[in-house]
C-alpha positions as CSV (number, residue, x, y, z in Angstrom):
1,M,-154.3,120.8,30.4
2,D,-156.5,122.7,28.0
3,K,-158.8,121.2,25.4
4,V,-159.7,122.1,21.8
5,F,-162.6,120.1,20.4
6,I,-164.1,119.3,17.0
7,K,-167.7,118.2,17.6
8,D,-169.9,116.2,15.3
9,L,-167.8,116.3,12.1
10,L,-170.0,114.3,9.7
11,V,-168.2,112.7,6.8
12,R,-169.0,110.0,4.3
13,G,-166.7,107.0,3.8
14,I,-166.4,103.3,3.2
15,I,-166.2,101.5,6.5
16,G,-167.4,98.1,7.6
17,I,-166.8,94.4,7.2
18,R,-169.9,93.4,5.2
19,D,-170.1,93.4,1.4
20,W,-172.9,95.9,1.3
21,E,-171.0,98.3,3.6
22,R,-168.1,98.3,1.1
23,E,-170.3,99.3,-1.8
24,K,-171.1,102.9,-1.1
25,P,-170.1,105.6,1.4
26,Q,-171.9,105.8,4.7
27,D,-172.2,108.5,7.3
28,I,-169.3,108.6,9.9
29,L,-169.5,110.9,12.8
30,I,-166.3,112.1,14.3
31,N,-165.7,113.9,17.6
32,V,-162.2,114.9,18.7
33,T,-160.8,116.5,21.8
34,V,-157.1,117.5,21.7
35,F,-155.2,118.4,24.8
36,T,-152.8,121.2,24.6
37,D,-151.6,124.3,26.5
38,I,-153.3,127.4,25.2
39,S,-151.9,129.8,27.8
40,Q,-149.3,131.4,25.4
41,A,-152.0,131.8,22.7
42,A,-154.3,133.5,25.3
43,K,-151.5,135.8,26.4
44,T,-150.3,136.8,22.9
45,D,-153.5,136.4,20.8
46,D,-151.1,134.7,18.3
47,I,-152.4,131.9,16.0
48,N,-149.0,130.3,16.0
49,Y,-149.6,129.2,19.6
50,C,-152.9,127.6,18.7
51,V,-154.0,124.2,17.3
52,D,-155.5,125.0,13.9
53,Y,-158.8,123.2,14.3
54,S,-159.9,124.2,10.8
55,A,-156.9,122.6,9.2
56,L,-157.1,119.6,11.5
57,S,-160.8,119.1,10.6
58,K,-159.9,119.0,6.9
59,K,-157.2,116.4,7.5
60,L,-159.5,114.2,9.5
61,Q,-162.3,114.5,6.9
62,S,-160.0,113.8,4.0
63,H,-158.6,110.7,5.7
64,A,-162.0,109.3,6.8
65,E,-163.4,109.8,3.3
66,T,-160.6,107.9,1.6
67,A,-159.3,105.3,4.1
68,T,-161.8,102.5,3.4
69,R,-161.1,100.9,6.8
70,L,-162.9,97.7,7.9
71,T,-163.3,98.7,11.5
72,V,-164.2,101.9,13.4
73,E,-161.4,100.9,15.7
74,A,-158.8,101.2,13.0
75,L,-160.2,104.5,11.7
76,A,-160.2,106.0,15.2
77,D,-156.6,105.1,15.7
78,D,-155.7,106.6,12.3
79,L,-157.4,109.8,13.3
80,A,-155.7,109.9,16.7
81,Q,-152.3,109.5,15.0
82,I,-153.1,112.4,12.6
83,C,-154.0,114.6,15.6
84,L,-150.8,113.7,17.5
85,K,-148.7,114.8,14.6
86,E,-150.0,118.3,15.0
87,N,-147.8,120.8,16.7
88,L,-148.8,121.5,20.3
89,V,-151.0,118.4,20.7
90,K,-150.1,116.3,23.7
91,K,-153.1,113.9,24.0
92,V,-156.2,113.2,22.0
93,I,-159.6,111.5,22.6
94,V,-161.3,110.4,19.3
95,K,-164.8,109.1,19.1
96,V,-165.9,107.5,15.8
97,E,-169.5,106.5,15.3
98,K,-171.6,104.9,12.6
99,P,-175.1,106.4,12.9
100,G,-177.9,104.0,12.2
101,A,-175.6,101.0,11.8
102,V,-177.5,98.9,14.3
103,R,-181.2,98.6,14.2
104,F,-182.9,100.5,17.1
105,A,-179.7,102.3,18.0
106,K,-179.1,105.9,17.1
107,S,-175.4,105.2,16.7
108,V,-172.6,102.7,17.5
109,G,-168.9,103.3,17.7
110,V,-165.7,103.6,19.7
111,E,-163.9,106.1,21.8
112,I,-160.1,106.0,22.2
113,E,-157.5,108.0,24.0
114,R,-153.9,108.3,22.8
115,S,-151.0,110.5,23.8
116,N,-147.5,111.4,22.8
117,Y,-146.4,109.9,26.1
118,E,-147.2,106.3,25.3
């Protein structure tokens, strides 16, 4: 299966369980790999057979900036479900990170895998 990826999408949103984390938006780093079949797009050079990564990025950004989730786990699952609703997407890997959330760590987060076969 082929892959389309969105790498290092940096958004700002409310996420976390502590009071101070709920007061102002923080950086959230999103990486997404969607699994699809691009063979028809390659043969025809037709955008209708492609995953529109620009539109998908905007949907992910909008959700992450407005969701105000408590956990990165919940946000990652939200984002995976958004991806799976896209035409042609069969499976997705979503990685959500909170850069600088833990002292002495560059970043912390989760990586999940979801598919339309579950």
